[in-house]
Structure formats: structure tokens, C-alpha cells
MDTraj code that builds the backbone (N, CA, C; nanometers):
import mdtraj as md
import numpy as np

residues = "MET PRO ALA THR ALA LEU HIS ARG TYR LEU ILE ALA LEU GLY SER ASN VAL ARG HIS PRO ARG HIS GLY ALA PRO ALA GLN VAL LEU ARG ALA ALA ALA ARG ALA LEU ASP ASP ALA GLY LEU ALA LEU GLN ALA PHE SER PRO ILE ILE ALA SER ALA PRO LEU GLY PRO SER ARG ARG ARG TYR ALA ASN ALA CYS ALA VAL ILE ALA THR ARG LEU ASP PRO PRO GLN LEU LEU ALA GLN LEU GLN GLY LEU GLU HIS ARG PHE GLY ARG VAL ARG ARG GLY ALA PRO TRP ARG ALA ARG THR LEU ASP LEU ASP ILE VAL LEU TRP SER GLY GLY ALA LEU ALA ASP ILE HIS ALA ASN LEU VAL ILE PRO HIS PRO ALA PHE ARG GLN ARG PRO PHE VAL ILE GLY PRO ALA LEU HIS VAL ALA PRO ASP TRP ARG ASP PRO LEU THR GLY LEU ALA THR LYS HIS LEU ALA SER ARG LEU THR ARG ARG ARG PRO ALA PRO ARG".split()
xyz = np.array([
    [0.0851, -0.1181, 0.0000],
    [0.0000, 0.0000, 0.0000],
    [0.0895, 0.1242, 0.0000],
    [0.0670, 0.2189, -0.0916],
    [0.1508, 0.3385, -0.0955],
    [0.1243, 0.4294, 0.0243],
    [0.2292, 0.4984, 0.0666],
    [0.2146, 0.5931, 0.1781],
    [0.1303, 0.7120, 0.1329],
    [0.0421, 0.7553, 0.2192],
    [-0.0387, 0.8730, 0.1880],
    [0.0346, 0.9981, 0.2352],
    [-0.0083, 1.1100, 0.1840],
    [0.0549, 1.2374, 0.2180],
    [0.0310, 1.2740, 0.3641],
    [0.1225, 1.3516, 0.4171],
    [0.1067, 1.4023, 0.5525],
    [0.0128, 1.5218, 0.5469],
    [-0.0927, 1.5179, 0.6274],
    [-0.1912, 1.6261, 0.6333],
    [-0.1738, 1.7022, 0.7639],
    [-0.2023, 1.8311, 0.7582],
    [-0.2068, 1.9133, 0.8795],
    [-0.3520, 1.9520, 0.9040],
    [-0.3915, 1.9540, 1.0305],
    [-0.5274, 1.9872, 1.0689],
    [-0.5263, 2.0892, 1.1819],
    [-0.6241, 2.1786, 1.1788],
    [-0.6507, 2.2673, 1.2912],
    [-0.7704, 2.2077, 1.3642],
    [-0.7504, 2.1725, 1.4904],
    [-0.8529, 2.1075, 1.5719],
    [-0.8955, 2.2031, 1.6829],
    [-1.0267, 2.2222, 1.6979],
    [-1.0802, 2.2998, 1.8103],
    [-1.1129, 2.2025, 1.9228],
    [-1.0739, 2.2394, 2.0441],
    [-1.1009, 2.1581, 2.1625],
    [-1.1879, 2.2377, 2.2576],
    [-1.2845, 2.1716, 2.3186],
    [-1.3704, 2.2365, 2.4170],
    [-1.4113, 2.1393, 2.5258],
    [-1.4332, 2.1921, 2.6448],
    [-1.4805, 2.1118, 2.7581],
    [-1.5523, 2.2032, 2.8564],
    [-1.6627, 2.1542, 2.9122],
    [-1.7256, 2.2284, 3.0210],
    [-1.7754, 2.1357, 3.1318],
    [-1.7183, 2.0170, 3.1379],
    [-1.7529, 1.9212, 3.2425],
    [-1.6243, 1.8667, 3.3027],
    [-1.6211, 1.8621, 3.4322],
    [-1.5061, 1.8064, 3.5042],
    [-1.4951, 1.6572, 3.4731],
    [-1.3725, 1.6094, 3.4584],
    [-1.3469, 1.4673, 3.4340],
    [-1.2952, 1.4057, 3.5637],
    [-1.3425, 1.2859, 3.6021],
    [-1.3003, 1.2291, 3.7304],
    [-1.1494, 1.2052, 3.7421],
    [-1.0825, 1.1802, 3.6323],
    [-0.9387, 1.1552, 3.6372],
    [-0.8555, 1.2792, 3.6050],
    [-0.8986, 1.3560, 3.5061],
    [-0.8179, 1.4687, 3.4572],
    [-0.8484, 1.6008, 3.5268],
    [-0.9671, 1.6136, 3.5870],
    [-0.9981, 1.7347, 3.6614],
    [-1.0863, 1.8321, 3.5865],
    [-1.0631, 1.9615, 3.6135],
    [-1.1441, 2.0701, 3.5581],
    [-1.1284, 2.0769, 3.4063],
    [-1.2225, 2.1449, 3.3375],
    [-1.2179, 2.1513, 3.1908],
    [-1.0831, 2.1916, 3.1300],
    [-1.0127, 2.2874, 3.1872],
    [-0.8823, 2.3251, 3.1311],
    [-0.7842, 2.2079, 3.1382],
    [-0.7880, 2.1318, 3.2474],
    [-0.7005, 2.0145, 3.2585],
    [-0.7433, 1.9045, 3.1611],
    [-0.8738, 1.8954, 3.1347],
    [-0.9234, 1.7995, 3.0356],
    [-0.8614, 1.8311, 2.8990],
    [-0.8561, 1.9594, 2.8619],
    [-0.7988, 1.9974, 2.7327],
    [-0.6495, 1.9651, 2.7268],
    [-0.5774, 1.9879, 2.8349],
    [-0.4350, 1.9537, 2.8360],
    [-0.4157, 1.8026, 2.8218],
    [-0.4996, 1.7256, 2.8909],
    [-0.4923, 1.5793, 2.8798],
    [-0.5301, 1.5341, 2.7383],
    [-0.6275, 1.5995, 2.6785],
    [-0.6676, 1.5655, 2.5417],
    [-0.5540, 1.5950, 2.4432],
    [-0.4824, 1.7042, 2.4622],
    [-0.3693, 1.7365, 2.3750],
    [-0.2632, 1.6271, 2.3847],
    [-0.2350, 1.5814, 2.5061],
    [-0.1390, 1.4718, 2.5230],
    [-0.1908, 1.3441, 2.4571],
    [-0.3210, 1.3186, 2.4704],
    [-0.3812, 1.1986, 2.4117],
    [-0.3764, 1.2022, 2.2589],
    [-0.3941, 1.3207, 2.2007],
    [-0.3811, 1.3340, 2.0551],
    [-0.2406, 1.2924, 2.0127],
    [-0.1415, 1.3458, 2.0811],
    [-0.0028, 1.3156, 2.0485],
    [0.0271, 1.1672, 2.0719],
    [-0.0222, 1.1123, 2.1822],
    [-0.0001, 0.9710, 2.2142],
    [-0.0658, 0.8786, 2.1116],
    [-0.1720, 0.9271, 2.0468],
    [-0.2445, 0.8462, 1.9476],
    [-0.1784, 0.8525, 1.8099],
    [-0.0617, 0.9143, 1.8008],
    [0.0086, 0.9215, 1.6739],
    [-0.0303, 1.0405, 1.5890],
    [-0.1084, 1.1316, 1.6447],
    [-0.1453, 1.2551, 1.5762],
    [-0.0450, 1.3598, 1.6248],
    [0.0585, 1.3811, 1.5476],
    [0.1713, 1.4638, 1.5924],
    [0.1254, 1.6046, 1.6272],
    [0.1313, 1.6373, 1.7551],
    [0.0910, 1.7688, 1.8036],
    [0.2009, 1.8686, 1.7687],
    [0.1699, 1.9618, 1.6780],
    [0.2680, 2.0607, 1.6345],
    [0.2559, 2.1919, 1.7102],
    [0.1359, 2.2240, 1.7565],
    [0.1148, 2.3486, 1.8316],
    [-0.0118, 2.3343, 1.9146],
    [-0.0119, 2.4004, 2.0304],
    [-0.1295, 2.4010, 2.1186],
    [-0.1460, 2.5425, 2.1711],
    [-0.2635, 2.5990, 2.1537],
    [-0.2898, 2.7380, 2.1912],
    [-0.3065, 2.7538, 2.3417],
    [-0.3039, 2.8775, 2.3887],
    [-0.3478, 2.9020, 2.5263],
    [-0.4942, 2.8603, 2.5399],
    [-0.5319, 2.8242, 2.6597],
    [-0.6709, 2.7858, 2.6889],
    [-0.7452, 2.9105, 2.7335],
    [-0.8632, 2.9312, 2.6758],
    [-0.9460, 3.0455, 2.7129],
    [-1.0771, 2.9966, 2.7730],
    [-1.1457, 3.0845, 2.8430],
    [-1.2791, 3.0552, 2.8961],
    [-1.3810, 3.1254, 2.8075],
    [-1.4946, 3.0603, 2.7858],
    [-1.5987, 3.1216, 2.7025],
    [-1.7367, 3.0828, 2.7527],
    [-1.8324, 3.1663, 2.7159],
    [-1.9725, 3.1395, 2.7500],
    [-2.0236, 3.0261, 2.6616],
    [-2.1159, 2.9462, 2.7140],
    [-2.1692, 2.8349, 2.6348],
    [-2.2671, 2.8811, 2.5276],
    [-2.2792, 2.8002, 2.4226],
    [-2.3861, 2.8156, 2.3239],
    [-2.4980, 2.7216, 2.3667],
    [-2.6198, 2.7566, 2.3365],
    [-2.7306, 2.6655, 2.3648],
    [-2.7668, 2.6567, 2.5117],
    [-2.8252, 2.5412, 2.5519],
    [-2.8850, 2.5296, 2.6847],
    [-2.7879, 2.5106, 2.8010],
    [-2.6646, 2.4719, 2.7756],
    [-2.5717, 2.4487, 2.8858],
    [-2.5446, 2.5791, 2.9593],
    [-2.5296, 2.5700, 3.0901],
    [-2.5014, 2.6900, 3.1698],
    [-2.3566, 2.6965, 3.2160],
    [-2.2843, 2.5899, 3.1936],
    [-2.1450, 2.5845, 3.2372],
    [-2.0537, 2.6519, 3.1360],
    [-1.9587, 2.7315, 3.1845],
    [-1.8607, 2.7958, 3.0966],
    [-1.7669, 2.6906, 3.0387],
    [-1.7170, 2.7196, 2.9215],
    [-1.6273, 2.6290, 2.8509],
    [-1.4820, 2.6698, 2.8666],
    [-1.3959, 2.5710, 2.8590],
    [-1.2535, 2.5921, 2.8340],
    [-1.2356, 2.5568, 2.6865],
    [-1.1674, 2.6432, 2.6115],
    [-1.1473, 2.6213, 2.4685],
    [-1.0010, 2.6412, 2.4317],
    [-0.9578, 2.5679, 2.3289],
    [-0.8221, 2.5794, 2.2766],
    [-0.8225, 2.5286, 2.1332],
    [-0.7115, 2.5472, 2.0648],
    [-0.6912, 2.4909, 1.9311],
    [-0.5559, 2.4223, 1.9270],
    [-0.5490, 2.3185, 1.8448],
    [-0.4246, 2.2457, 1.8237],
    [-0.4017, 2.2301, 1.6743],
    [-0.2761, 2.2281, 1.6362],
    [-0.2385, 2.1909, 1.5002],
    [-0.1738, 2.0540, 1.5119],
    [-0.2254, 1.9588, 1.4340],
    [-0.1700, 1.8240, 1.4347],
    [-0.1302, 1.7851, 1.2926],
    [-0.0446, 1.6863, 1.2830],
    [-0.0039, 1.6305, 1.1542],
    [-0.0256, 1.4800, 1.1587],
    [-0.0808, 1.4268, 1.0510],
    [-0.1087, 1.2831, 1.0429],
    [-0.1245, 1.2425, 0.8977],
    [-0.1129, 1.1161, 0.8721],
    [-0.1391, 1.0635, 0.7376],
    [-0.2861, 1.0242, 0.7213],
    [-0.3649, 1.0347, 0.8263],
    [-0.5071, 1.0005, 0.8185],
    [-0.5807, 1.1008, 0.7308],
    [-0.6751, 1.0495, 0.6514],
    [-0.7604, 1.1406, 0.5754],
    [-0.8703, 1.1915, 0.6687],
    [-0.9449, 1.2937, 0.6288],
    [-1.0420, 1.3541, 0.7214],
    [-1.1433, 1.2570, 0.7837],
    [-1.2092, 1.1676, 0.7082],
    [-1.3033, 1.0763, 0.7755],
    [-1.2351, 0.9848, 0.8771],
    [-1.1130, 0.9395, 0.8471],
    [-1.0399, 0.8561, 0.9426],
    [-1.0055, 0.9356, 1.0683],
    [-0.9625, 1.0595, 1.0493],
    [-0.9303, 1.1435, 1.1640],
    [-1.0554, 1.1700, 1.2473],
    [-1.1669, 1.2005, 1.1814],
    [-1.2913, 1.2239, 1.2547],
    [-1.3258, 1.1039, 1.3418],
    [-1.3139, 0.9839, 1.2870],
    [-1.3432, 0.8629, 1.3655],
    [-1.2490, 0.8524, 1.4854],
    [-1.1223, 0.8843, 1.4653],
    [-1.0274, 0.8782, 1.5764],
    [-1.0593, 0.9842, 1.6821],
    [-1.0949, 1.1056, 1.6388],
    [-1.1313, 1.2107, 1.7346],
    [-1.2562, 1.1731, 1.8127],
    [-1.3555, 1.1157, 1.7464],
    [-1.4775, 1.0749, 1.8162],
    [-1.4492, 0.9616, 1.9143],
    [-1.3564, 0.8735, 1.8796],
    [-1.3155, 0.7692, 1.9736],
    [-1.2486, 0.8275, 2.0967],
    [-1.1674, 0.9299, 2.0761],
    [-1.1014, 0.9976, 2.1878],
    [-1.2049, 1.0682, 2.2762],
    [-1.3016, 1.1364, 2.2133],
    [-1.4098, 1.1993, 2.2909],
    [-1.4804, 1.0951, 2.3774],
    [-1.5088, 0.9799, 2.3177],
    [-1.5775, 0.8725, 2.3912],
    [-1.4935, 0.8243, 2.5096],
    [-1.3627, 0.8082, 2.4886],
    [-1.2745, 0.7654, 2.5982],
    [-1.2710, 0.8688, 2.7110],
    [-1.2971, 0.9955, 2.6785],
    [-1.3019, 1.1002, 2.7799],
    [-1.4419, 1.1148, 2.8393],
    [-1.5358, 1.0277, 2.8010],
    [-1.6676, 1.0276, 2.8624],
    [-1.7768, 1.0984, 2.7847],
    [-1.7490, 1.1391, 2.6626],
    [-1.8520, 1.2074, 2.5834],
    [-1.9572, 1.1080, 2.5378],
    [-2.0823, 1.1471, 2.5537],
    [-2.1953, 1.0682, 2.5067],
    [-2.2626, 1.1490, 2.3974],
    [-2.2777, 1.0904, 2.2786],
    [-2.3371, 1.1612, 2.1645],
    [-2.4830, 1.1234, 2.1491],
    [-2.5664, 1.1808, 2.2305],
    [-2.7105, 1.1663, 2.2126],
    [-2.7772, 1.2803, 2.2862],
    [-2.8987, 1.3058, 2.2498],
    [-2.9698, 1.4159, 2.3130],
    [-2.9496, 1.5453, 2.2380],
    [-2.9762, 1.6528, 2.3049],
    [-2.9723, 1.7863, 2.2434],
    [-2.8298, 1.8261, 2.2053],
    [-2.8167, 1.8945, 2.0919],
    [-2.6845, 1.9481, 2.0589],
    [-2.6481, 2.0587, 2.1582],
    [-2.5221, 2.0860, 2.1692],
    [-2.4681, 2.1920, 2.2546],
    [-2.4887, 2.1660, 2.4033],
    [-2.5155, 2.0431, 2.4397],
    [-2.5280, 2.0151, 2.5827],
    [-2.3892, 2.0076, 2.6451],
    [-2.3840, 2.0050, 2.7761],
    [-2.2563, 1.9974, 2.8469],
    [-2.1804, 1.8725, 2.8018],
    [-2.0471, 1.8857, 2.7929],
    [-1.9674, 1.7724, 2.7471],
    [-1.8288, 1.7762, 2.8090],
    [-1.7773, 1.6578, 2.8319],
    [-1.6431, 1.6462, 2.8874],
    [-1.5394, 1.6904, 2.7855],
    [-1.5581, 1.6488, 2.6595],
    [-1.4617, 1.6835, 2.5557],
    [-1.5306, 1.6930, 2.4209],
    [-1.5005, 1.7991, 2.3499],
    [-1.5493, 1.8197, 2.2137],
    [-1.4281, 1.8482, 2.1269],
    [-1.4117, 1.7709, 2.0193],
    [-1.3010, 1.7889, 1.9260],
    [-1.3594, 1.8077, 1.7872],
    [-1.3300, 1.9201, 1.7237],
    [-1.3812, 1.9500, 1.5901],
    [-1.2672, 1.9771, 1.4938],
    [-1.2787, 1.9207, 1.3739],
    [-1.1851, 1.9551, 1.2673],
    [-1.2312, 2.0888, 1.2113],
    [-1.1461, 2.1891, 1.2197],
    [-1.1801, 2.3232, 1.1725],
    [-1.1285, 2.3439, 1.0301],
    [-1.0010, 2.3181, 1.0085],
    [-0.9368, 2.3349, 0.8774],
    [-0.8418, 2.2180, 0.8550],
    [-0.8090, 2.1941, 0.7283],
    [-0.7044, 2.0960, 0.6991],
    [-0.6282, 2.1410, 0.5767],
    [-0.5088, 2.0869, 0.5620],
    [-0.4195, 2.1300, 0.4553],
    [-0.4701, 2.0931, 0.3165],
    [-0.5712, 2.0108, 0.3068],
    [-0.6271, 1.9708, 0.1782],
    [-0.7347, 2.0631, 0.1262],
    [-0.7681, 2.1690, 0.1989],
    [-0.8687, 2.2646, 0.1521],
    [-1.0078, 2.2347, 0.2041],
    [-1.1062, 2.2437, 0.1162],
    [-1.2458, 2.2224, 0.1547],
    [-1.2859, 2.0775, 0.1294],
    [-1.3821, 2.0292, 0.2096],
    [-1.4304, 1.8928, 0.1963],
    [-1.5736, 1.8863, 0.2466],
    [-1.6567, 1.8131, 0.1754],
    [-1.7918, 1.7799, 0.2224],
    [-1.8098, 1.6311, 0.2008],
    [-1.8189, 1.5551, 0.3093],
    [-1.8330, 1.4101, 0.3027],
    [-1.9626, 1.3729, 0.3746],
    [-2.0675, 1.3496, 0.2975],
    [-2.1982, 1.3216, 0.3588],
    [-2.1989, 1.1879, 0.4309],
    [-2.1160, 1.0934, 0.3872],
    [-2.1129, 0.9618, 0.4529],
    [-2.0514, 0.9709, 0.5919],
    [-1.9553, 1.0584, 0.6084],
    [-1.8906, 1.0755, 0.7387],
    [-1.9531, 1.1890, 0.8190],
    [-2.0543, 1.2564, 0.7622],
    [-2.1156, 1.3723, 0.8271],
    [-2.0082, 1.4738, 0.8664],
    [-1.9268, 1.5100, 0.7646],
    [-1.8101, 1.5942, 0.7888],
    [-1.8024, 1.7036, 0.6838],
    [-1.7878, 1.8277, 0.7310],
    [-1.7680, 1.9425, 0.6432],
    [-1.6468, 2.0189, 0.6946],
    [-1.5518, 2.0431, 0.6037],
    [-1.4324, 2.1219, 0.6354],
    [-1.4212, 2.2300, 0.5284],
    [-1.4046, 2.3559, 0.5666],
    [-1.3897, 2.4053, 0.7030],
    [-1.5197, 2.3895, 0.7827],
    [-1.5011, 2.3856, 0.9141],
    [-1.6172, 2.3762, 1.0036],
    [-1.7111, 2.4912, 0.9686],
    [-1.8392, 2.4619, 0.9434],
    [-1.9310, 2.5649, 0.8928],
    [-1.9462, 2.6904, 0.9794],
    [-1.9287, 2.6797, 1.1104],
    [-1.9546, 2.7950, 1.1973],
    [-1.8288, 2.8590, 1.2548],
    [-1.7110, 2.8113, 1.2185],
    [-1.5916, 2.8581, 1.2891],
    [-1.5653, 3.0070, 1.2705],
    [-1.6050, 3.0647, 1.1586],
    [-1.5759, 3.2064, 1.1308],
    [-1.6478, 3.2999, 1.2275],
    [-1.7583, 3.2570, 1.2857],
    [-1.8377, 3.3399, 1.3762],
    [-1.8129, 3.3065, 1.5231],
    [-1.7171, 3.2228, 1.5524],
    [-1.6966, 3.1772, 1.6898],
    [-1.5642, 3.2283, 1.7469],
    [-1.5720, 3.3313, 1.8295],
    [-1.4483, 3.3839, 1.8898],
    [-1.3728, 3.2792, 1.9715],
    [-1.4437, 3.1821, 2.0289],
    [-1.3783, 3.0801, 2.1093],
    [-1.3015, 2.9787, 2.0242],
    [-1.3180, 2.9850, 1.8920],
    [-1.2356, 2.9063, 1.8000],
    [-1.1300, 2.9965, 1.7357],
    [-1.1734, 3.1092, 1.6822],
    [-1.0818, 3.1991, 1.6114],
    [-0.9738, 3.2537, 1.7046],
    [-1.0094, 3.2896, 1.8282],
    [-0.9104, 3.3436, 1.9221],
    [-0.7953, 3.2464, 1.9466],
    [-0.8239, 3.1227, 1.9894],
    [-0.7139, 3.0274, 2.0064],
    [-0.6422, 2.9942, 1.8747],
    [-0.7171, 2.9856, 1.7640],
    [-0.6551, 2.9545, 1.6347],
    [-0.5535, 3.0611, 1.5954],
    [-0.5806, 3.1823, 1.6327],
    [-0.4899, 3.2935, 1.6021],
    [-0.3502, 3.2695, 1.6606],
    [-0.3435, 3.2003, 1.7738],
    [-0.2152, 3.1732, 1.8396],
    [-0.1344, 3.0640, 1.7700],
    [-0.2015, 2.9693, 1.7038],
    [-0.1296, 2.8542, 1.6477],
    [-0.1307, 2.8496, 1.4953],
    [-0.2195, 2.9257, 1.4330],
    [-0.2307, 2.9206, 1.2866],
    [-0.2762, 3.0554, 1.2304],
    [-0.2046, 3.1653, 1.2607],
    [-0.2513, 3.2980, 1.2191],
    [-0.2575, 3.3175, 1.0677],
    [-0.1753, 3.2455, 0.9946],
    [-0.1689, 3.2640, 0.8495],
    [-0.2428, 3.1552, 0.7710],
    [-0.3038, 3.0611, 0.8431],
    [-0.3765, 2.9533, 0.7748],
    [-0.4998, 3.0138, 0.7092],
    [-0.5198, 2.9871, 0.5830],
    [-0.6288, 3.0474, 0.5066],
    [-0.7519, 2.9586, 0.5011],
    [-0.8657, 3.0214, 0.5192],
    [-0.9950, 2.9569, 0.5002],
    [-1.0092, 2.9336, 0.3496],
    [-1.0247, 2.8091, 0.3044],
    [-1.0291, 2.7839, 0.1606],
    [-1.1547, 2.8402, 0.0922],
    [-1.2566, 2.8730, 0.1685],
    [-1.3796, 2.9253, 0.1082],
    [-1.3782, 3.0768, 0.0936],
    [-1.3191, 3.1471, 0.1903],
    [-1.3163, 3.2936, 0.1825],
    [-1.1813, 3.3462, 0.1358],
    [-1.0771, 3.2648, 0.1488],
    [-0.9423, 3.3096, 0.1163],
    [-0.8792, 3.3923, 0.2259],
    [-0.9509, 3.4161, 0.3344],
    [-0.9000, 3.4990, 0.4434],
    [-0.8171, 3.4156, 0.5411],
    [-0.7068, 3.4735, 0.5880],
    [-0.6252, 3.4090, 0.6902],
    [-0.6965, 3.4185, 0.8249],
    [-0.6608, 3.3284, 0.9141],
    [-0.7190, 3.3285, 1.0483],
    [-0.7056, 3.4652, 1.1141],
    [-0.5909, 3.5312, 1.0968],
    [-0.5715, 3.6629, 1.1588],
    [-0.6700, 3.7649, 1.1029],
    [-0.7085, 3.7519, 0.9758],
    [-0.8070, 3.8436, 0.9183],
    [-0.9479, 3.8114, 0.9691],
    [-0.9775, 3.6822, 0.9842],
    [-1.1074, 3.6437, 1.0402],
    [-1.1189, 3.6941, 1.1844],
    [-1.0096, 3.6860, 1.2598],
    [-1.0093, 3.7360, 1.3976],
    [-1.0332, 3.8861, 1.3995],
    [-0.9707, 3.9576, 1.3093],
    [-0.9884, 4.1022, 1.3017],
    [-1.1345, 4.1376, 1.2724],
    [-1.1951, 4.0624, 1.1845],
    [-1.3363, 4.0881, 1.1521],
    [-1.4274, 4.0646, 1.2726],
    [-1.3935, 3.9660, 1.3552],
    [-1.4760, 3.9374, 1.4732],
    [-1.4593, 4.0409, 1.5830],
    [-1.3412, 4.1012, 1.5910],
    [-1.3131, 4.1887, 1.7047],
    [-1.3179, 4.3372, 1.6721],
    [-1.3244, 4.3730, 1.5449],
    [-1.3229, 4.5178, 1.5139],
    [-1.4519, 4.5840, 1.5583],
    [-1.4375, 4.7059, 1.5966],
    [-1.5540, 4.7851, 1.6416],
    [-1.6308, 4.8332, 1.5198],
    [-1.7576, 4.8227, 1.5293],
    [-1.8437, 4.8692, 1.4216],
    [-1.9000, 5.0049, 1.4606],
    [-1.9144, 5.0951, 1.3641],
    [-1.9718, 5.2256, 1.3981],
    [-2.1163, 5.2101, 1.4452],
    [-2.1520, 5.2934, 1.5395],
    [-2.2905, 5.2909, 1.5902],
    [-2.3867, 5.3393, 1.4819],
    [-2.5045, 5.2784, 1.4760],
    [-2.6026, 5.3249, 1.3758],
    [-2.6449, 5.4679, 1.4045],
    [-2.6732, 5.5409, 1.2994],
    [-2.7134, 5.6829, 1.3143],
    [-2.8618, 5.6946, 1.3314],
])
top = md.Topology()
chain = top.add_chain()
for i, resn in enumerate(residues, 1):
    res = top.add_residue(resn, chain, resSeq=i)
    for name in ("N", "CA", "C"):
        top.add_atom(name, md.element.get_by_symbol(name[0]), res)
traj = md.Trajectory(xyz[None], top)
């Protein structure tokens, strides 16, 4: 079997539930970063961890971060591995979306550009990442020049758009 190309991925990490072994959400993210690396997903960069307000019905604040990893896995294979890691950290995928979770891992961008795989229920870039400061902020630390293949804008430009002050309506 021929070797496949090495891919780079920007992964968003989130947690708002304490883990019995790893501790508070920020410690869960640090443990998840180590687990990514231990699973053969070469951790190239890990952002500072930030706190953010939850989306949806959860009332618990989130710890969020971004990681850049390198692997030969294609996106559906990586998604399966990330979901397995979420499960090992206690994530249960049923019920309402945006509920409290021990670990959430999302593929935000990858070096192969855009992808829509209906069989894997996977869209890259992540459809909502451009409007989420809790993704763009950490991504700015580890991938400021990575370009969104749909808009052509670098992460640093997307961050600027999210944080710039808009003039008050007249």
C-alpha cells in the first residue's frame, strides 16, 4: 500500500464538564492534547486555553483551545479517531446538541482545503468557525496565516473581523 501524504489539521477543543481523572475543563484539554499526540497525531502546536460562555442550553462555561496536528489520516479517518477519543473522555453523543460535554473535538481546517463528506457527516472548514471567537481566538495563536479555503482569508483576518468595532447606527 503506498504511503499517503502528511496532512495538517486545525482542531478545536472544548470542555465544560469536570473529568473524574483529569480534573477541571482546562485540565481535560491539556490531557486531550497529550492523548492526541499519544495516538500518533503529531501535536505541532497548542494554543493558550481560554474561557468562554456556552452556546445553547448548557449553563457551564467552557474551556477552549486549538491544536495543530499532523497525520497521514484522511479527514473521515481522523474524525473517527477524534470521536473515539471523545468517547474515551466520557462524551456521550445523544440528546440535544450543545449540551454539556467532557470533551469536544472538531476539525476546523485541513491542509487539503475544503471537503464535504456526507457519509462521514463531515464538512471542512467547520461551517460555523468564522463566527466563533472561542475558535478563532485560540486559532490565532497557532495558525494565524492559515487560510480559510472558502473565503481566502487568513485566520488573523477572520479574527480582526470578529473583534473590530463597528460604527454605531445613526
